[in-house]
C-alpha positions as CSV (number, residue, x, y, z in Angstrom):
1,T,-3.4,2.8,-13.9
2,E,-4.0,4.9,-17.0
3,P,-2.9,8.2,-17.3
4,G,-3.9,11.0,-15.4
5,D,-3.9,14.1,-13.7
6,D,-2.9,15.0,-10.1
7,A,-5.3,13.3,-7.3
8,P,-5.6,13.2,-3.0
9,T,-4.0,9.9,-2.2
10,A,-7.2,7.7,-1.4
11,W,-6.2,7.0,2.2
12,H,-7.0,3.5,3.0
13,R,-6.7,-0.3,5.2
14,D,-7.4,-3.5,2.8
15,R,-8.4,-5.2,6.5
16,P,-8.5,-4.1,9.8
17,Y,-5.3,-5.6,11.9
18,W,-4.9,-9.0,13.2
19,P,-4.7,-8.7,17.1
20,E,-3.7,-11.9,17.6
21,H,-0.9,-12.5,15.4
22,P,2.6,-11.4,17.0
23,H,3.1,-8.4,13.7
24,R,-0.7,-7.9,13.3
25,L,0.2,-9.6,10.3
26,D,-3.4,-11.0,8.3
27,F,-2.7,-11.0,4.5
28,P,1.0,-9.5,3.5
29,Q,0.5,-8.3,-0.1
30,V,2.6,-8.1,-2.8
31,I,3.1,-5.3,-5.4
32,A,5.3,-5.9,-8.6
33,Y,5.9,-3.0,-10.3
34,L,5.5,-4.2,-14.4
35,T,6.6,-0.8,-15.6
36,D,8.8,1.4,-13.7
37,V,7.9,4.0,-10.9
38,D,9.0,7.0,-10.7
39,H,8.5,10.9,-9.5
40,A,6.4,11.3,-13.1
41,T,3.9,8.3,-12.7
42,H,1.3,7.3,-10.2
43,C,2.5,5.2,-7.1
44,F,2.0,3.0,-4.1
45,T,2.2,5.5,-1.2
46,L,2.8,4.0,2.3
47,S,1.8,5.8,5.6
48,P,5.0,3.7,7.9
49,E,3.6,1.9,10.7
50,P,5.4,-0.2,14.0
51,S,4.6,-3.6,13.3
52,A,3.6,-3.7,17.4
53,G,2.2,-1.1,19.5
54,P,-0.5,1.5,19.0
55,A,-1.9,1.9,16.2
56,I,-4.0,5.0,14.7
57,D,-6.8,3.4,13.5
58,D,-8.2,6.9,11.8
59,P,-6.2,6.8,8.2
60,A,-6.0,10.4,7.9
61,R,-4.6,11.3,11.6
62,Q,-2.2,8.0,10.3
63,V,-0.8,9.7,7.7
64,A,-0.9,13.5,9.8
65,A,1.4,11.8,12.6
66,R,3.5,9.2,10.4
67,G,3.3,10.5,7.0
68,A,3.9,8.9,3.9
69,V,6.6,7.2,1.4
70,H,6.1,7.1,-2.4
71,L,7.3,4.1,-3.9
72,H,9.9,4.2,-6.6
73,A,11.4,1.2,-8.7
74,R,12.2,0.3,-11.5
75,A,10.0,-2.4,-13.3
76,G,10.7,-6.0,-11.7
77,S,10.8,-4.4,-8.3
78,A,8.3,-5.6,-5.7
79,V,6.9,-4.1,-2.6
80,F,6.5,-6.8,0.7
81,F,3.4,-4.8,3.1
82,N,0.6,-5.7,5.9
83,C,-2.6,-4.8,3.7
84,A,-4.0,-3.0,7.1
85,A,-1.3,-0.7,6.8
86,V,-2.4,2.6,5.7
87,H,-1.8,3.0,2.3
88,G,-2.9,4.5,-1.6
89,L,-2.3,5.4,-4.7
90,T,-0.7,8.9,-5.4
91,R,-1.9,10.2,-9.0
92,R,0.2,12.2,-10.9
93,R,-0.1,14.6,-14.0
94,T,1.0,12.2,-16.8
95,D,1.1,10.6,-20.0
96,R,2.7,7.0,-18.7
97,Q,0.4,3.7,-17.4
98,R,2.0,2.2,-14.5
99,R,0.9,-1.6,-14.6
100,I,1.2,-3.5,-11.4
101,L,0.4,-7.1,-10.6
102,Q,-1.0,-7.6,-6.6
103,V,-1.0,-10.5,-5.1
104,Y,-2.6,-11.0,-1.5
105,Y,-1.2,-14.0,1.3
106,G,-3.4,-15.5,3.8
107,H,-2.8,-18.3,6.3
108,A,-4.3,-21.6,5.9
109,H,-6.9,-21.5,8.5
110,R,-8.0,-18.2,8.2
111,P,-11.2,-17.3,5.6
112,E,-10.2,-15.8,2.5
113,L,-9.7,-12.3,1.5
114,S,-12.0,-12.4,-1.4
């Protein structure tokens, strides 16, 4: 992500949950931080959800009910999560670039994500 100004987090889900899976996990994703990410840079932000139990379909309602966690870490760290969870990029006023590598994993017997 290029340097820039603060902006609202664009909350979304990459895919719906897979209800037949015990943890509703269709496409796990890994985000590897290639640069340090802290309170002064753009960062990946996740709204915590249980792996089982009721999901809140609307992202705005999900964030209002369960909050948000800004994931700060040193270069070389990785975030592993369900791409169906509500998440987004939190943009901050910064002069620093944020570089990441995103990898989606799937199930061999399921259709590809892209």
